[in-house]
C-alpha positions as CSV (number, residue, x, y, z in Angstrom):
1,M,137.6,51.2,-50.7
2,W,135.6,51.7,-54.1
3,L,134.0,54.8,-53.0
4,E,137.3,56.5,-52.0
5,L,139.0,55.0,-55.3
6,L,136.2,56.6,-57.7
7,I,136.6,60.1,-55.2
8,L,140.2,59.8,-55.8
9,I,139.6,59.2,-59.8
10,I,137.0,62.0,-59.7
11,G,139.6,64.6,-58.1
12,L,142.5,63.6,-60.5
13,A,140.4,64.4,-63.5
14,F,138.9,67.3,-62.3
15,G,142.2,68.8,-61.4
16,F,144.2,67.5,-64.6
17,L,141.3,68.7,-66.9
18,K,141.1,72.2,-65.4
19,K,143.6,73.9,-68.0
20,G,145.6,76.8,-67.5
21,K,147.9,77.7,-64.3
22,E,146.1,77.1,-61.1
23,D,146.2,79.6,-58.1
24,L,146.4,77.2,-55.6
25,W,144.0,79.2,-52.8
26,E,141.4,78.9,-55.6
27,L,141.8,75.2,-56.6
28,L,141.8,74.5,-53.0
29,K,138.3,76.1,-52.3
30,T,137.0,74.5,-55.0
31,G,138.1,71.3,-54.6
32,L,136.6,71.8,-50.8
33,I,133.4,72.4,-52.1
34,I,133.0,69.5,-55.0
35,G,134.8,67.4,-52.0
36,I,132.0,68.4,-49.7
37,V,129.4,67.9,-51.9
38,L,130.7,64.4,-53.1
39,G,131.8,63.5,-49.8
40,I,128.3,63.9,-48.7
41,V,126.7,61.7,-51.6
42,F,129.2,58.8,-51.3
43,A,128.9,59.0,-47.4
44,I,125.2,58.7,-47.3
45,I,125.9,55.8,-50.4
46,G,128.2,54.1,-48.4
47,M,126.1,54.3,-45.5
48,F,123.4,52.6,-47.1
49,T,125.6,49.9,-48.5
50,G,128.1,49.5,-46.0
51,L,130.6,50.1,-48.6
52,G,133.4,52.8,-47.1
53,F,134.3,54.7,-44.2
54,V,130.8,55.0,-42.9
55,G,129.7,51.6,-42.8
56,G,131.7,50.6,-39.8
57,L,130.5,53.9,-37.9
58,A,127.0,54.7,-36.6
59,G,124.7,57.9,-37.1
60,G,125.6,61.1,-37.8
61,F,129.1,61.1,-36.4
62,G,129.9,58.4,-39.1
63,L,128.3,60.6,-41.7
64,L,130.2,63.5,-41.0
65,V,133.7,61.7,-40.3
66,G,133.0,59.9,-44.0
67,I,132.3,63.1,-45.9
68,I,135.5,64.6,-44.3
69,I,137.4,61.8,-45.2
70,Y,135.9,61.9,-48.9
71,A,136.6,65.7,-49.4
72,I,140.0,65.0,-48.3
73,I,140.4,62.4,-50.7
74,F,139.3,64.5,-53.5
75,I,141.2,67.3,-52.4
76,V,144.4,65.3,-52.8
77,G,143.2,64.0,-56.1
78,V,142.7,67.3,-57.6
79,F,146.3,68.5,-56.5
80,I,147.8,65.2,-58.3
81,G,145.7,65.8,-61.3
82,D,147.3,69.6,-61.3
83,F,150.8,68.4,-60.8
84,L,150.3,65.7,-63.6
85,E,149.1,68.4,-65.8
86,K,151.7,70.5,-65.1
87,T,154.4,68.2,-65.6
88,I,152.9,66.0,-68.6
89,R,151.9,69.9,-70.6
90,K,155.5,71.4,-69.9
C-alpha cells in the first residue's frame, strides 16, 4: 500500500508542477513512460520486500501485473495533479 501511495503522490506532483496548458495526449505519453519506469522499480522493490501488489503473485507474471498497476496509478495521479493545477491557478 505504501508503494502505491508513493507512486500516486509522485504522479500528483508531476502533474501539478508541470506548468502551462497541457496537451492531454502528450501528458498521457509522458506519464506512461515515467509510470512504466517507476512501475518497474517499485514492482521489483515490492517483490523483494513483500510490499505492494507483487508480494502475493509469483514470478514474471506478478512483476508484469505490478508494473501495469503502478503505471496506471501514476497516470491517474498525473491527471489529478494537472486538474488541480488548472483549478488552483485560475
